[in-house]
DRENKETI-620460 format. One record per residue (C-alpha): residue number from 0; residue in three letters; x negated, y negated, z. Coordinates in Angstrom, 3 decimals. Example, Ala and Ser with C-alpha at 12.3 -4.5 7.8 and 13.67 -1.06 7.14 Angstrom:
% DRENKETI-620460
0; ALA; -12.300; 4.500; 7.800
1; SER; -13.670; 1.060; 7.140
This chain:
% DRENKETI-620460
0; MET; 141.316; 133.385; 72.550
1; PRO; 141.304; 129.825; 73.474
2; VAL; 138.662; 128.896; 75.764
3; GLN; 137.057; 125.240; 76.572
4; ALA; 132.618; 125.461; 75.915
5; HIS; 129.736; 124.161; 74.169
6; ILE; 127.666; 126.178; 72.143
7; VAL; 124.616; 124.726; 70.457
8; GLY; 122.199; 126.046; 68.234
9; PRO; 122.323; 127.957; 64.872
10; TRP; 120.778; 130.969; 65.818
11; GLY; 120.755; 133.773; 68.095
12; ILE; 124.290; 131.983; 69.003
13; PRO; 127.304; 132.211; 67.174
14; SER; 127.921; 131.097; 62.901
15; ILE; 129.931; 128.553; 62.482
16; THR; 132.792; 129.310; 59.943
17; ARG; 135.089; 126.463; 60.080
18; PHE; 134.441; 122.285; 61.549
19; HIS; 137.081; 119.584; 62.237
20; GLU; 136.810; 116.874; 64.346
21; THR; 138.338; 118.499; 67.216
22; LEU; 138.371; 121.937; 66.600
23; ILE; 135.637; 124.774; 65.805
24; SER; 136.054; 128.694; 65.380
25; VAL; 133.399; 130.514; 65.948
26; HIS; 132.725; 134.918; 66.041
27; PHE; 130.859; 135.729; 68.133
28; PHE; 130.835; 139.315; 66.683
29; PRO; 133.223; 140.997; 64.717
30; SER; 135.910; 142.101; 67.237
31; ILE; 135.527; 138.933; 69.455
32; PRO; 137.227; 135.734; 67.988
33; PHE; 136.902; 132.589; 69.705
34; GLU; 138.091; 128.949; 69.569
35; PHE; 136.041; 126.160; 70.941
36; SER; 137.278; 122.375; 71.214
37; SER; 134.947; 120.054; 71.085
38; SER; 134.042; 117.207; 73.282
39; PRO; 131.317; 114.222; 73.739
40; PHE; 128.821; 116.446; 75.376
41; LEU; 129.232; 118.913; 72.566
42; HIS; 127.637; 116.064; 70.038
43; CYS; 125.132; 115.262; 73.032
44; SER; 124.139; 118.485; 72.785
45; ALA; 124.246; 119.055; 69.244
46; LYS; 122.313; 115.551; 68.659
47; ARG; 119.672; 117.018; 71.151
48; SER; 118.887; 120.512; 69.393
49; PHE; 118.284; 118.504; 66.411
50; ASN; 115.512; 116.222; 67.519
51; VAL; 114.373; 119.103; 69.255
52; LEU; 113.371; 120.737; 65.671
53; LYS; 112.595; 117.491; 64.074
54; SER; 108.813; 117.233; 65.596
55; LYS; 106.400; 117.946; 63.193
56; GLY; 108.402; 120.639; 62.137
57; ILE; 108.572; 122.293; 65.627
58; PRO; 110.766; 122.280; 68.114
59; ILE; 109.380; 120.606; 70.989
60; ASN; 111.669; 118.784; 73.977
61; CYS; 109.308; 118.187; 76.595
62; SER; 111.530; 115.086; 78.133
63; ARG; 113.465; 118.779; 78.873
64; TRP; 110.536; 119.517; 81.715
65; GLU; 110.150; 116.038; 82.833
66; ASN; 110.297; 116.494; 87.071
67; ARG; 111.403; 120.015; 86.502
68; LEU; 109.686; 122.851; 85.346
69; ARG; 112.930; 125.427; 84.700
70; VAL; 115.826; 125.638; 82.485
71; ASP; 118.667; 127.148; 81.465
72; PHE; 121.195; 127.131; 78.205
73; SER; 123.800; 123.963; 78.977
74; ALA; 127.251; 125.320; 79.733
75; SER; 130.183; 124.492; 79.849
76; GLU; 131.908; 121.783; 81.359
77; GLU; 134.927; 123.396; 82.406
78; PRO; 135.521; 126.553; 84.252
79; PHE; 136.945; 129.510; 82.492
80; SER; 138.878; 131.427; 83.962
81; GLY; 139.204; 134.315; 81.857
82; THR; 136.983; 136.545; 83.140
83; GLY; 138.284; 137.784; 86.379
84; SER; 139.787; 140.653; 87.590
85; GLU; 142.978; 139.776; 85.664
86; ASN; 141.829; 139.703; 82.626
87; SER; 141.590; 143.227; 80.493
88; ALA; 138.183; 142.159; 78.654
89; SER; 136.859; 142.240; 82.270
90; THR; 137.453; 146.034; 81.930
91; ARG; 135.093; 146.493; 79.361
92; LYS; 131.705; 147.184; 78.704
93; ARG; 129.031; 145.732; 75.978
94; LYS; 125.419; 146.902; 75.605
95; VAL; 122.924; 144.259; 75.540
96; VAL; 119.302; 144.232; 75.875
97; GLU; 117.245; 142.180; 78.334
98; HIS; 113.865; 141.546; 77.983
99; VAL; 111.301; 139.942; 80.975
100; SER; 107.955; 138.965; 80.536
101; LEU; 105.729; 137.699; 83.328
102; LEU; 102.610; 135.509; 82.883
103; LYS; 99.546; 134.551; 84.825
104; ALA; 99.036; 130.710; 84.188
105; LYS; 95.394; 129.536; 84.602
106; GLY; 94.596; 127.988; 87.710
107; ASP; 93.628; 124.585; 85.662
108; LEU; 96.678; 124.555; 83.850
109; SER; 97.927; 120.974; 83.287
110; ASN; 101.221; 119.532; 83.378
111; GLU; 101.417; 119.096; 79.673
112; GLU; 100.088; 122.253; 78.853
113; GLU; 102.995; 124.014; 81.008
114; THR; 105.251; 121.836; 78.993
115; ASP; 103.620; 122.773; 75.799
116; MET; 103.866; 126.331; 76.650
117; LEU; 107.531; 126.592; 78.121
118; ASP; 109.184; 124.635; 74.936
119; TYR; 107.433; 126.372; 72.337
120; ILE; 108.952; 129.494; 74.599
121; TYR; 112.364; 127.737; 74.747
122; THR; 113.030; 127.013; 71.209
123; SER; 112.012; 130.305; 70.033
124; GLN; 115.952; 130.651; 70.079
125; TYR; 116.247; 128.113; 67.262
126; GLN; 114.034; 130.022; 65.534
127; MET; 115.258; 133.421; 64.784
128; ARG; 117.906; 135.297; 65.354
129; GLY; 119.017; 137.726; 67.653
130; ILE; 118.673; 135.611; 71.016
131; VAL; 121.995; 135.286; 72.635
132; ALA; 120.841; 133.892; 76.133
133; ILE; 117.496; 133.224; 77.870
134; SER; 116.322; 131.102; 80.671
135; LEU; 112.362; 131.048; 81.801
136; GLY; 110.642; 129.007; 84.146
137; ARG; 107.832; 128.526; 87.596
138; ILE; 108.178; 131.553; 89.466
139; SER; 109.005; 129.850; 93.106
140; ASP; 107.249; 132.011; 95.489
141; GLN; 104.094; 133.958; 95.391
142; ASN; 103.158; 137.387; 94.436
143; PRO; 100.343; 140.106; 94.923
144; ASP; 99.587; 140.340; 91.355
145; GLY; 99.256; 136.578; 90.458
146; TYR; 102.411; 135.609; 87.857
147; THR; 103.120; 132.407; 87.580
148; HIS; 105.980; 132.152; 85.018
149; ALA; 108.627; 133.816; 83.416
150; VAL; 110.769; 134.545; 80.587
151; TYR; 113.880; 136.357; 80.325
152; MET; 116.068; 136.879; 77.248
153; ARG; 119.200; 138.724; 76.192
154; PHE; 119.385; 140.616; 72.408
155; GLN; 122.693; 141.870; 71.343
156; ARG; 120.864; 145.475; 70.069
157; ARG; 116.955; 147.093; 70.208
158; GLU; 116.648; 146.269; 66.772
159; ASP; 116.507; 142.267; 67.050
160; LEU; 114.185; 143.093; 69.944
161; ALA; 111.981; 144.506; 67.648
162; LYS; 112.840; 141.790; 64.979
163; PHE; 111.556; 138.940; 67.630
164; TYR; 108.041; 141.242; 68.689
165; SER; 106.981; 140.662; 64.593
166; HIS; 108.303; 137.507; 63.883
167; SER; 106.054; 135.312; 62.917
168; PHE; 107.151; 132.232; 64.780
169; TYR; 106.891; 134.592; 68.038
170; LEU; 103.242; 135.381; 67.559
171; GLY; 102.112; 132.124; 66.340
172; VAL; 103.937; 131.164; 70.020
173; LEU; 101.665; 133.439; 71.453
174; LYS; 98.970; 133.029; 70.235
175; ASP; 98.876; 129.584; 70.083
176; HIS; 101.192; 128.503; 73.040
177; VAL; 100.685; 131.374; 75.340
178; VAL; 97.464; 132.761; 75.176
179; PRO; 95.483; 129.529; 75.443
180; TYR; 96.866; 128.786; 79.002
181; CYS; 97.194; 132.753; 80.393
182; HIS; 94.849; 135.189; 81.208
183; GLY; 97.994; 137.946; 81.773
184; LEU; 101.035; 138.993; 80.253
185; ILE; 103.352; 141.573; 80.735
186; SER; 106.668; 142.689; 79.123
187; VAL; 109.840; 144.826; 79.965
188; ASP; 112.460; 145.995; 78.049
189; TYR; 115.731; 147.891; 79.201
190; GLU; 119.746; 148.248; 78.130
191; SER; 122.418; 147.347; 80.125
192; GLU; 125.922; 146.856; 80.131
193; VAL; 128.199; 143.516; 81.119
194; GLU; 131.739; 142.914; 81.195
195; ASP; 132.908; 142.864; 77.300
196; ASP; 133.718; 138.865; 77.095
197; ILE; 132.558; 135.999; 76.043
198; LEU; 130.954; 134.146; 77.963
199; PRO; 129.119; 136.947; 80.756
200; ILE; 127.398; 137.959; 76.805
201; PHE; 126.230; 134.808; 76.546
202; ARG; 125.484; 134.008; 80.066
203; LYS; 127.800; 130.596; 79.549
204; GLY; 130.170; 128.743; 81.964
205; GLU; 129.870; 127.007; 85.197
206; GLU; 128.839; 129.927; 86.833
207; PHE; 125.520; 130.049; 84.725
208; ASN; 125.096; 125.899; 85.134
209; TYR; 122.915; 126.699; 87.853
210; GLY; 121.551; 128.852; 90.236
211; VAL; 118.293; 131.393; 90.658
212; GLU; 117.474; 133.934; 88.461
213; PHE; 115.790; 137.167; 90.254
214; VAL; 113.309; 139.802; 88.863
215; LEU; 113.013; 143.282; 90.434
216; LEU; 110.364; 145.528; 89.023
217; LEU; 110.378; 149.054; 89.454
218; SER; 107.433; 151.708; 88.799
219; VAL; 109.086; 155.071; 90.300
220; ILE; 106.616; 158.305; 90.863
221; GLU; 106.020; 160.794; 88.635
222; SER; 107.469; 163.489; 90.884
223; ALA; 110.810; 161.733; 91.678
224; ASN; 113.976; 163.494; 89.661
225; GLY; 116.323; 161.783; 88.024
226; GLY; 119.033; 162.249; 89.780
227; SER; 117.880; 160.260; 93.075
228; ILE; 116.266; 157.256; 90.350
229; GLU; 119.940; 157.361; 89.155
230; ASP; 121.549; 157.792; 92.142
231; ALA; 119.535; 154.328; 93.723
232; LEU; 119.868; 152.224; 90.679
233; ALA; 123.948; 152.946; 90.866
234; THR; 124.086; 152.038; 94.629
235; PHE; 122.157; 148.836; 93.853
236; ALA; 124.806; 148.036; 90.880
237; LYS; 127.568; 148.636; 93.569
238; LEU; 126.253; 146.597; 96.362
239; THR; 125.225; 143.593; 93.708
240; MET; 129.328; 143.678; 92.976
241; ASP; 130.338; 143.868; 95.820
242; PHE; 129.129; 140.358; 96.505
243; PRO; 130.605; 137.894; 94.005
244; SER; 130.580; 135.004; 95.734
245; LEU; 126.476; 135.199; 95.659
246; ILE; 126.215; 137.095; 92.472
247; VAL; 127.062; 135.910; 89.083
248; GLN; 125.761; 138.718; 87.366
249; SER; 123.209; 141.809; 87.772
250; THR; 121.544; 143.943; 85.033
251; GLN; 119.710; 146.864; 85.724
252; GLY; 117.774; 149.494; 83.125
253; THR; 115.058; 151.823; 82.447
254; ASN; 112.166; 150.301; 80.438
255; PHE; 111.418; 151.268; 77.067
256; ASN; 108.560; 149.279; 76.277
257; SER; 106.253; 151.376; 75.567
258; SER; 103.446; 149.620; 74.724
259; ASP; 103.903; 147.917; 78.410
260; ASN; 104.768; 150.603; 81.081
261; GLU; 102.952; 149.565; 83.718
262; TYR; 106.833; 149.281; 85.680
263; THR; 109.416; 151.955; 84.666
264; HIS; 113.049; 150.164; 85.817
265; CYS; 114.161; 146.721; 86.215
266; ILE; 116.255; 144.946; 87.427
267; VAL; 117.017; 141.250; 86.098
268; ILE; 120.374; 139.383; 88.914
269; ARG; 121.523; 135.591; 88.527
270; PHE; 122.547; 134.239; 92.199
271; ARG; 124.673; 131.258; 92.384
272; SER; 122.088; 128.958; 94.541
273; ILE; 118.678; 129.310; 96.546
274; GLU; 120.944; 130.123; 99.819
275; ALA; 123.086; 132.970; 97.921
276; PHE; 119.561; 134.174; 96.845
277; GLN; 118.783; 134.168; 100.361
278; ILE; 121.535; 135.689; 101.974
279; PHE; 121.270; 138.594; 99.574
280; VAL; 117.607; 139.933; 100.117
281; GLY; 117.680; 138.642; 103.870
282; GLY; 120.465; 140.968; 104.303
283; SER; 121.280; 144.537; 106.294
284; GLU; 122.279; 145.736; 102.743
285; TYR; 120.063; 144.898; 100.587
286; LYS; 117.036; 146.151; 103.250
287; ASP; 118.722; 149.566; 103.953
288; ILE; 118.785; 150.716; 100.189
289; TRP; 115.685; 149.571; 99.362
290; ARG; 114.281; 151.772; 102.597
291; SER; 116.528; 154.268; 102.027
292; LYS; 117.042; 154.846; 98.046
293; PHE; 114.122; 152.828; 96.445
294; GLN; 110.707; 153.298; 98.879
295; PRO; 110.819; 156.954; 98.943
296; ILE; 110.767; 157.031; 94.886
297; THR; 109.219; 154.016; 94.309
298; GLN; 105.272; 153.637; 93.657
299; LYS; 104.599; 150.324; 93.131
300; SER; 107.047; 147.247; 92.850
301; LEU; 107.494; 143.204; 92.038
302; SER; 109.737; 140.945; 92.705
303; VAL; 110.278; 137.152; 91.826
304; HIS; 112.347; 134.563; 91.657
305; PHE; 112.734; 131.285; 89.836
306; THR; 115.449; 128.370; 89.770
307; VAL; 117.926; 127.390; 87.007
308; ASP; 119.155; 123.853; 86.341
309; PRO; 121.314; 122.382; 83.486
310; VAL; 119.917; 121.134; 80.258
311; GLY; 121.512; 119.007; 78.106
312; THR; 123.091; 115.896; 79.884
313; GLU; 121.765; 113.315; 78.066
314; ILE; 120.991; 112.500; 74.552
315; MET; 117.068; 112.516; 73.752
């Protein structure tokens, strides 16, 4: 299936099996071969990646955070027409593992320290296998728990997430570049499903280039029965599918992080814009489902969002 896309980074993204001046053949999964056409943007993105990795042997790219402290992967410069309902792949699903962390930065955190922290977290994708998508940034809205930054990562399998948690590079990032700047951190992990196609899995393409990442954490009361929880989540999932003009992708699931179980469930939604986000959360449908389905079974909830901008449009 030939498509136009630009994917860089040697780990957690595809392995390169053949390189020519105008064609790169890659395989994201053994059962899903794809071809990617080269372009000047691809060479620019590749150069950016090597520059990120070369500073003292450690990945640092502070210019990515100049003027805006939010980021996501660079995406295709051309739209992909194969993810619509006309594509048979859209009827198939593939399991993915989602990881969300919320951070409480210290009040005296400087711009330089913030840049350092977020850059080290972001470039973790280049240091370990398994991370297939990442976005992170400064939380745009105030919340009662005082969280200031959010990190979202996607993995192929639970095994990849387990290796991430125990990886020496990740542990070093926490020790040297997160803990010194933060006084609180929570993590939620859950398994979900997305369309079994390249761009939905890796969150690539024009639709993922901009937008708003919305995270909703829920703590369900112990007396709530499984049927009411499943009904609430299923109703919410259907609602997100009813608004394709506002929502690019939505996942949800039960938190299986046994060491951090303050919240039992998590929902992550990528909105197309801040306006789309505001329309959805301000709409009667969302409010009605929250009031009728979630409020009766929810002990505690927390919602945050941050803005995503494209990265990799200039050579460092």
